[in-house]
N, CA, C and O of each residue as an XYZ file, in Angstrom:
332
protein
N      95.716    100.613    -84.573
C      95.633     99.520    -83.655
C      94.308     99.565    -82.921
O      93.882    100.623    -82.456
N      93.661     98.422    -82.818
C      92.406     98.363    -82.087
C      92.503     97.255    -81.059
O      92.955     96.151    -81.361
N      92.077     97.556    -79.843
C      92.132     96.585    -78.767
C      90.722     96.282    -78.306
O      89.946     97.189    -78.006
N      90.401     95.023    -78.254
C      89.093     94.603    -77.781
C      89.267     94.109    -76.358
O      89.916     93.091    -76.115
N      88.688     94.833    -75.427
C      88.814     94.453    -74.022
C      87.496     94.701    -73.325
O      86.631     95.420    -73.825
N      87.363     94.105    -72.185
C      86.267     94.465    -71.302
C      86.673     95.775    -70.658
O      87.715     96.334    -71.001
N      85.894     96.262    -69.758
C      86.210     97.517    -69.086
C      87.597     97.482    -68.460
O      87.972     96.503    -67.813
N      88.349     98.549    -68.655
C      89.684     98.656    -68.068
C      89.625     99.195    -66.642
O      90.665     99.410    -66.020
N      88.423     99.416    -66.120
C      88.299     99.999    -64.793
C      88.883     99.103    -63.714
O      89.304     99.601    -62.670
N      88.921     97.793    -63.938
C      89.471     96.893    -62.934
C      90.998     96.871    -62.973
O      91.635     96.374    -62.043
N      91.590     97.408    -64.045
C      93.045     97.456    -64.135
C      93.555     98.659    -63.372
O      93.167     99.797    -63.636
N      94.425     98.388    -62.427
C      95.030     99.485    -61.677
C      96.249     99.949    -62.443
O      96.390     99.674    -63.634
N      97.098    100.632    -61.777
C      98.298    101.180    -62.393
C      99.271    100.068    -62.814
O      99.525     99.130    -62.059
N      99.801    100.194    -64.024
C     100.820     99.276    -64.521
C     102.171     99.792    -64.072
O     102.580    100.894    -64.438
N     102.860     98.992    -63.278
C     104.192     99.379    -62.823
C     105.218     98.752    -63.753
O     105.162     97.559    -64.048
N     106.153     99.570    -64.207
C     107.201     99.134    -65.132
C     108.541     99.344    -64.440
O     108.822    100.420    -63.912
N     109.368     98.291    -64.450
C     110.680     98.400    -63.820
C     111.458     99.547    -64.449
O     111.541     99.655    -65.673
N     112.021    100.392    -63.615
C     112.731    101.585    -64.099
C     113.968    101.226    -64.923
O     114.480    102.070    -65.658
N     114.451    100.002    -64.816
C     115.611     99.576    -65.610
C     115.212     99.097    -66.999
O     116.074     98.854    -67.843
N     113.903     98.957    -67.243
C     113.423     98.533    -68.561
C     113.555     99.704    -69.531
O     112.906    100.736    -69.361
N     114.388     99.540    -70.534
C     114.598    100.577    -71.541
C     114.706     99.871    -72.883
O     115.798     99.699    -73.424
N     113.564     99.468    -73.407
C     113.560     98.688    -74.637
C     112.395     99.103    -75.511
O     111.507     99.842    -75.085
N     112.412     98.626    -76.714
C     111.299     98.861    -77.634
C     110.029     98.250    -77.044
O     108.949     98.831    -77.147
N     110.164     97.079    -76.427
C     109.002     96.430    -75.818
C     108.396     97.303    -74.728
O     107.177     97.469    -74.690
N     109.209     97.863    -73.848
C     108.655     98.684    -72.768
C     107.975     99.935    -73.317
O     106.959    100.374    -72.779
N     108.525    100.507    -74.376
C     107.873    101.660    -75.022
C     106.528    101.260    -75.598
O     105.550    101.999    -75.481
N     106.477    100.089    -76.219
C     105.222     99.598    -76.797
C     104.196     99.311    -75.699
O     103.020     99.644    -75.846
N     104.631     98.706    -74.619
C     103.730     98.416    -73.494
C     103.154     99.714    -72.940
O     101.951     99.800    -72.695
N     103.994    100.716    -72.740
C     103.519    102.015    -72.246
C     102.523    102.647    -73.218
O     101.507    103.202    -72.799
N     102.817    102.561    -74.505
C     101.941    103.139    -75.523
C     100.566    102.461    -75.508
O      99.534    103.131    -75.536
N     100.568    101.136    -75.464
C      99.298    100.395    -75.454
C      98.521    100.687    -74.175
O      97.300    100.839    -74.213
N      99.228    100.769    -73.033
C      98.553    101.098    -71.777
C      97.881    102.470    -71.871
O      96.764    102.650    -71.386
N      98.554    103.425    -72.489
C      97.987    104.759    -72.658
C      96.726    104.704    -73.511
O      95.722    105.334    -73.178
N      96.772    103.961    -74.597
C      95.605    103.804    -75.467
C      94.435    103.202    -74.689
O      93.278    103.567    -74.899
N      94.760    102.269    -73.784
C      93.726    101.574    -73.007
C      93.348    102.324    -71.729
O      92.610    101.800    -70.895
N      93.857    103.555    -71.577
C      93.589    104.379    -70.393
C      94.024    103.714    -69.098
O      93.353    103.841    -68.074
N      95.147    103.004    -69.140
C      95.734    102.410    -67.945
C      96.947    103.255    -67.573
O      97.846    103.453    -68.390
N      96.969    103.750    -66.347
C      98.086    104.566    -65.894
C      99.337    103.705    -65.768
O      99.261    102.526    -65.422
N     100.485    104.306    -66.051
C     101.757    103.601    -65.907
C     102.650    104.372    -64.946
O     102.533    105.587    -64.787
N     103.543    103.627    -64.315
C     104.498    104.244    -63.402
C     105.808    103.482    -63.503
O     105.847    102.267    -63.305
N     106.884    104.202    -63.812
C     108.217    103.596    -63.836
C     108.757    103.642    -62.414
O     108.838    104.703    -61.795
N     109.122    102.472    -61.912
C     109.628    102.362    -60.548
C     110.543    101.153    -60.458
O     110.474    100.260    -61.303
N     111.394    101.113    -59.450
C     112.275     99.963    -59.265
C     111.443     98.774    -58.803
O     110.760     98.848    -57.782
N     111.501     97.680    -59.554
C     110.816     96.445    -59.180
C     111.868     95.396    -58.841
O     112.745     95.103    -59.653
N     111.778     94.839    -57.657
C     112.733     93.799    -57.273
C     112.501     92.522    -58.074
O     113.444     91.801    -58.398
N     111.241     92.253    -58.387
C     110.873     91.029    -59.099
C     110.041     91.400    -60.316
O     109.071     92.150    -60.208
N     110.424     90.872    -61.477
C     109.663     91.091    -62.699
C     109.983     92.414    -63.366
O     110.672     93.275    -62.819
N     109.449     92.539    -64.580
C     109.631     93.764    -65.358
C     108.367     94.612    -65.385
O     108.426     95.834    -65.525
N     107.224     93.948    -65.250
C     105.929     94.624    -65.267
C     105.055     93.999    -64.195
O     105.070     92.782    -64.010
N     104.290     94.826    -63.486
C     103.337     94.328    -62.502
C     102.046     95.114    -62.661
O     102.054     96.344    -62.698
N     100.939     94.392    -62.755
C      99.621     95.020    -62.765
C      98.688     94.138    -61.957
O      98.629     92.923    -62.145
N      97.956     94.781    -61.050
C      97.137     94.056    -60.081
C      98.027     93.029    -59.404
O      99.045     93.407    -58.824
N      97.694     91.766    -59.450
C      98.546     90.756    -58.804
C      99.278     89.898    -59.829
O      99.629     88.752    -59.549
N      99.508     90.453    -61.015
C     100.189     89.734    -62.090
C     101.583     90.323    -62.284
O     101.750     91.529    -62.466
N     102.573     89.444    -62.241
C     103.968     89.841    -62.428
C     104.458     89.241    -63.750
O     104.249     88.058    -64.016
N     105.108     90.061    -64.569
C     105.580     89.616    -65.885
C     107.082     89.849    -65.983
O     107.569     90.942    -65.692
N     107.803     88.829    -66.390
C     109.237     88.921    -66.656
C     109.405     88.840    -68.167
O     109.168     87.786    -68.757
N     109.806     89.926    -68.793
C     109.968     89.957    -70.251
C     111.345     89.420    -70.614
O     112.344     89.764    -69.983
N     111.385     88.578    -71.633
C     112.659     87.989    -72.058
C     112.719     87.911    -73.575
O     111.733     87.585    -74.237
N     113.885     88.214    -74.109
C     114.131     87.923    -75.522
C     114.379     86.420    -75.611
O     114.604     85.765    -74.593
N     114.340     85.886    -76.797
C     114.580     84.452    -76.976
C     115.967     84.075    -76.466
O     116.126     83.053    -75.798
N     116.966     84.888    -76.772
C     118.336     84.596    -76.345
C     118.454     84.638    -74.818
O     119.099     83.779    -74.217
N     117.827     85.642    -74.198
C     117.869     85.757    -72.739
C     117.138     84.587    -72.089
O     117.583     84.064    -71.067
N     116.022     84.179    -72.677
C     115.280     83.038    -72.149
C     116.139     81.782    -72.168
O     116.226     81.065    -71.171
N     116.771     81.521    -73.305
C     117.619     80.331    -73.407
C     118.788     80.381    -72.424
O     119.120     79.376    -71.796
N     119.404     81.542    -72.296
C     120.512     81.687    -71.341
C     120.011     81.470    -69.913
O     120.702     80.857    -69.100
N     118.816     81.971    -69.609
C     118.243     81.801    -68.273
C     117.932     80.337    -67.966
O     118.070     79.894    -66.825
N     117.517     79.596    -68.978
C     117.256     78.166    -68.793
C     118.572     77.426    -68.592
O     118.684     76.572    -67.712
N     119.564     77.757    -69.410
C     120.862     77.077    -69.309
C     121.514     77.267    -67.941
O     122.037     76.317    -67.359
N     121.479     78.501    -67.431
C     122.127     78.738    -66.133
C     121.151     78.589    -64.958
O     121.491     78.875    -63.810
N     119.936     78.137    -65.272
C     118.893     77.822    -64.278
C     118.375     79.048    -63.516
O     117.660     78.900    -62.525
N     118.725     80.239    -63.966
C     118.234     81.473    -63.341
C     116.723     81.611    -63.488
O     116.061     82.178    -62.618
N     116.177     81.096    -64.583
C     114.738     81.216    -64.855
C     113.906     80.596    -63.736
O     112.841     81.109    -63.390
N     114.393     79.495    -63.173
C     113.635     78.813    -62.139
C     113.580     79.636    -60.850
O     112.558     79.637    -60.162
N     114.657     80.326    -60.521
C     114.641     81.242    -59.377
C     113.708     82.415    -59.631
O     112.978     82.840    -58.736
N     113.733     82.937    -60.850
C     112.860     84.067    -61.184
C     111.395     83.663    -61.075
O     110.583     84.415    -60.535
N     111.054     82.489    -61.581
C     109.675     82.015    -61.503
C     109.287     81.801    -60.042
O     108.198     82.195    -59.623
N     110.163     81.186    -59.277
C     109.889     80.941    -57.871
C     109.677     82.244    -57.111
O     108.789     82.328    -56.262
N     110.481     83.259    -57.408
C     110.341     84.563    -56.744
C     109.016     85.240    -57.079
O     108.476     85.975    -56.252
N     108.490     85.008    -58.263
C     107.222     85.620    -58.664
C     106.047     85.072    -57.875
O     105.011     85.727    -57.761
N     106.202     83.887    -57.335
C     105.110     83.225    -56.638
C     105.009     83.630    -55.171
O     104.100     83.191    -54.467
N     105.929     84.457    -54.714
C     105.915     84.879    -53.305
C     104.769     85.863    -53.086
O     104.614     86.830    -53.832
N     103.977     85.603    -52.061
C     102.856     86.511    -51.768
C     103.108     87.267    -50.505
O     102.278     88.079    -50.096
């Protein structure tokens, strides 16, 4: 795997929600390690991943559709915008 990026020096620690236990979270941690970005598993009230001021909510296709149907996705998006 090769990643083309600018300097990673501006990337601070990647925080990963401690409840994330998936193939995706393992892959994210692995790629962060390759890119020399520190990771920390911690409880996140909002989102699954946070780096700098970017919050990411990871969803499978089925979870995304369920979130749209029950309108939970809109609350999650709204919560991410809180500063």
